[in-house]
C-alpha positions as CSV (number, residue, x, y, z in Angstrom):
1,M,157.7,170.6,-151.4
2,R,160.3,168.6,-153.5
3,V,159.4,168.4,-157.2
4,L,161.0,166.6,-160.2
5,V,160.2,168.1,-163.7
6,V,160.7,165.5,-166.4
7,E,160.5,167.2,-169.8
8,D,162.7,166.9,-172.9
9,Q,161.9,170.4,-174.2
10,A,164.6,172.1,-172.3
11,E,163.2,175.6,-172.6
12,L,159.8,174.5,-171.3
13,A,161.3,172.4,-168.5
14,D,163.5,175.3,-167.3
15,S,160.6,177.7,-167.5
16,V,158.4,175.4,-165.3
17,A,161.3,175.0,-162.8
18,R,161.7,178.8,-162.5
19,V,158.0,179.3,-161.9
20,L,157.9,176.6,-159.2
21,R,161.0,177.9,-157.5
22,R,159.5,181.3,-157.3
23,E,156.6,179.6,-155.5
24,G,159.0,178.3,-152.9
25,M,159.3,174.7,-154.2
26,A,162.6,172.8,-154.4
27,V,162.8,171.7,-158.1
28,D,165.1,169.3,-159.9
29,V,164.9,168.8,-163.7
30,S,165.5,165.8,-166.0
31,Y,165.5,166.1,-169.8
32,D,165.1,162.4,-170.4
33,G,163.7,159.3,-168.8
34,D,167.0,157.6,-167.9
35,D,168.2,160.6,-165.9
36,A,164.7,160.8,-164.2
37,H,164.9,157.1,-163.3
38,E,168.3,157.6,-161.6
39,R,167.0,160.6,-159.6
40,L,163.9,158.7,-158.5
41,L,166.1,155.9,-157.0
42,V,167.7,158.3,-154.6
43,V,165.2,161.1,-153.9
44,D,161.8,160.8,-152.4
45,Y,159.9,163.5,-154.4
46,D,156.5,164.8,-153.4
47,V,155.4,165.4,-157.0
48,V,156.8,164.4,-160.4
49,V,155.7,166.5,-163.4
50,L,156.1,163.9,-166.1
51,D,156.0,164.3,-169.9
52,R,154.7,161.0,-171.4
53,D,156.8,161.1,-174.6
54,I,160.4,161.5,-173.5
55,P,163.7,159.9,-174.8
56,G,165.2,157.1,-172.8
57,T,162.9,155.4,-170.3
58,H,159.4,156.2,-171.5
59,G,157.2,158.3,-169.3
60,D,154.6,155.5,-169.1
61,D,157.2,153.2,-167.6
62,L,158.3,155.8,-165.1
63,C,154.7,156.4,-164.1
64,G,154.0,152.7,-163.8
65,E,157.1,152.2,-161.5
66,L,156.0,155.1,-159.2
67,A,152.4,153.8,-159.1
68,S,153.5,150.3,-158.2
69,G,155.7,151.4,-155.3
70,S,154.9,152.3,-151.7
71,R,156.0,155.9,-151.8
72,R,153.7,158.9,-151.5
73,T,155.0,160.5,-154.7
74,R,152.2,161.9,-156.9
75,V,152.4,162.1,-160.7
76,L,151.2,165.0,-162.8
77,M,151.4,163.8,-166.4
78,L,151.9,166.2,-169.3
79,T,151.2,165.5,-173.0
80,A,150.8,167.3,-176.2
81,S,147.5,165.4,-176.8
82,G,144.5,166.5,-174.8
83,T,142.0,163.8,-176.1
84,I,139.8,161.9,-173.7
85,A,141.5,158.7,-174.8
86,E,144.9,160.0,-173.9
87,R,143.8,161.2,-170.6
88,V,142.2,157.9,-169.7
89,A,145.3,156.1,-170.8
90,G,147.5,158.3,-168.6
91,L,145.3,157.9,-165.6
92,S,145.1,154.2,-166.1
93,L,148.9,154.0,-165.9
94,G,148.7,155.4,-162.3
95,A,149.0,159.1,-162.9
96,D,147.3,161.2,-160.2
97,D,146.5,164.1,-162.6
98,Y,146.7,165.0,-166.2
99,L,147.4,168.3,-167.9
100,P,147.5,168.7,-171.7
101,K,149.9,171.2,-173.4
102,P,149.8,174.1,-173.8
103,F,148.9,175.0,-170.2
104,A,148.7,178.0,-168.0
105,F,151.5,178.2,-165.4
106,A,148.9,179.3,-162.7
107,E,146.9,176.1,-163.3
108,L,150.1,174.0,-163.2
109,V,151.1,175.5,-159.9
110,A,147.6,174.9,-158.4
111,R,147.5,171.3,-159.5
112,I,151.0,170.6,-158.1
113,R,150.1,172.2,-154.8
114,A,147.0,170.0,-154.6
115,L,149.0,166.9,-155.4
116,G,151.6,167.9,-152.9
117,R,149.1,168.1,-150.1
118,R,148.0,164.5,-151.0
119,A,151.6,163.3,-150.9
120,Q,152.2,164.5,-147.4
121,L,150.5,163.9,-144.1
122,P,147.2,165.9,-143.8
123,T,147.7,169.5,-142.7
124,P,145.2,172.3,-142.3
125,P,144.9,174.9,-145.1
126,I,146.1,177.6,-142.6
127,L,149.0,176.7,-140.3
128,V,148.7,178.5,-136.9
129,H,151.0,178.6,-133.9
130,G,150.0,181.2,-131.3
131,D,149.9,184.6,-133.1
132,L,151.7,183.2,-136.1
133,R,149.6,182.3,-139.2
134,L,150.9,180.9,-142.5
135,D,148.8,180.5,-145.6
136,P,150.9,178.1,-147.8
137,A,148.7,178.5,-150.9
138,G,148.8,182.3,-150.7
139,R,152.4,182.4,-149.6
140,V,151.6,184.8,-146.8
141,A,152.8,184.7,-143.2
142,T,151.6,187.1,-140.5
143,R,152.4,187.5,-136.8
144,A,150.1,189.5,-134.5
145,G,148.2,190.5,-137.7
146,M,151.3,192.0,-139.3
147,R,152.5,190.6,-142.6
148,L,156.1,189.2,-142.5
149,P,158.5,190.0,-145.3
150,L,159.7,186.5,-145.9
151,A,161.7,185.3,-148.8
152,P,160.5,182.1,-150.6
153,K,163.0,179.8,-148.8
154,E,162.2,181.3,-145.5
155,L,158.5,180.7,-146.1
156,A,159.2,177.2,-147.1
157,V,161.3,176.5,-144.0
158,L,158.6,178.0,-141.8
159,E,155.9,175.9,-143.5
160,Y,157.8,172.7,-143.0
161,L,158.5,173.4,-139.4
162,L,154.9,174.3,-138.7
163,A,153.6,171.2,-140.5
164,A,156.0,169.1,-138.3
165,R,153.7,170.0,-135.4
166,G,156.5,170.2,-132.7
167,R,158.6,167.4,-134.1
168,V,162.3,168.2,-134.2
169,V,163.4,168.5,-137.8
170,P,167.1,167.8,-138.6
171,A,168.9,170.3,-140.8
172,E,169.6,167.5,-143.3
173,E,165.9,166.9,-143.7
174,L,165.2,170.6,-144.3
175,L,168.0,170.7,-146.8
176,E,166.5,167.7,-148.7
177,R,162.9,168.9,-148.6
178,V,163.2,172.7,-149.1
179,W,166.3,173.0,-151.3
180,D,167.1,171.2,-154.6
181,E,170.1,169.1,-155.6
182,E,172.3,172.1,-156.3
183,A,172.4,172.9,-152.5
184,D,175.8,172.0,-151.0
185,P,175.1,169.7,-148.0
186,F,178.2,171.0,-146.3
187,T,177.3,174.7,-146.3
188,T,175.5,176.6,-143.5
189,T,172.6,177.4,-145.8
190,V,170.0,176.0,-143.4
191,K,171.5,177.7,-140.3
192,A,171.7,181.0,-142.1
193,T,168.0,180.8,-143.3
194,I,166.9,179.9,-139.8
195,N,168.7,182.9,-138.4
196,R,167.1,185.3,-140.9
197,L,163.7,183.7,-140.2
198,R,164.1,184.2,-136.5
199,S,165.0,187.8,-137.0
200,K,161.9,188.4,-139.1
201,L,159.6,186.6,-136.8
202,G,160.6,188.8,-133.9
203,P,160.1,188.3,-130.2
204,P,159.2,186.2,-128.4
205,P,161.3,183.5,-130.2
206,L,159.4,180.7,-131.8
207,I,162.1,178.5,-133.4
208,E,164.1,176.3,-131.0
209,T,167.4,174.8,-131.8
210,V,167.8,171.3,-130.3
211,P,171.6,170.8,-130.1
212,R,173.0,168.1,-132.4
213,V,169.4,167.2,-133.5
214,G,167.7,170.0,-135.4
215,Y,165.0,172.7,-135.1
216,R,161.3,172.9,-134.0
217,I,158.5,175.3,-133.5
């Protein structure tokens, strides 16, 4: 899942990003509305965590632009005010969910995951292929009943490939959807992660490399 956190309180924004990355999400951070607007022009995010009152382009304007477009991007709006009137106002702008500050990180993660499922094509809660099972919410993968010791990025790659349902996924697509903007597009990051994932999945092999195209389960 690719997430953009738009929050002018740098310490809070960075804390949210750290928590979401530990959950296997690819996270970019903007500290003002103008920077967020530029990112939204070039990246198709699954979820935007948006503070309403930010410098530069106002959060309301960003929300309105996203709501009026054709993308699947979902908006979770944050605000220091938790009044009913503020919530109604935020939702009327096109936000998909609303969370007042302060909030519990566990609730924030759960809400983002719920919105992310709505932003993507429908997938079952448990992804299964043969004796391989992946619980995206619980971040647990098993094969033949044995839990696999997968790192967050390995889990995220496996989830994306399973959700593709046999479609060949280019390495560039995996890099965009699983890693954030700090990933170097010219590195072998995807290939190295796939190789580690293959090793941990064990035999018989499940991930096929389609030469000059990408990978598929």
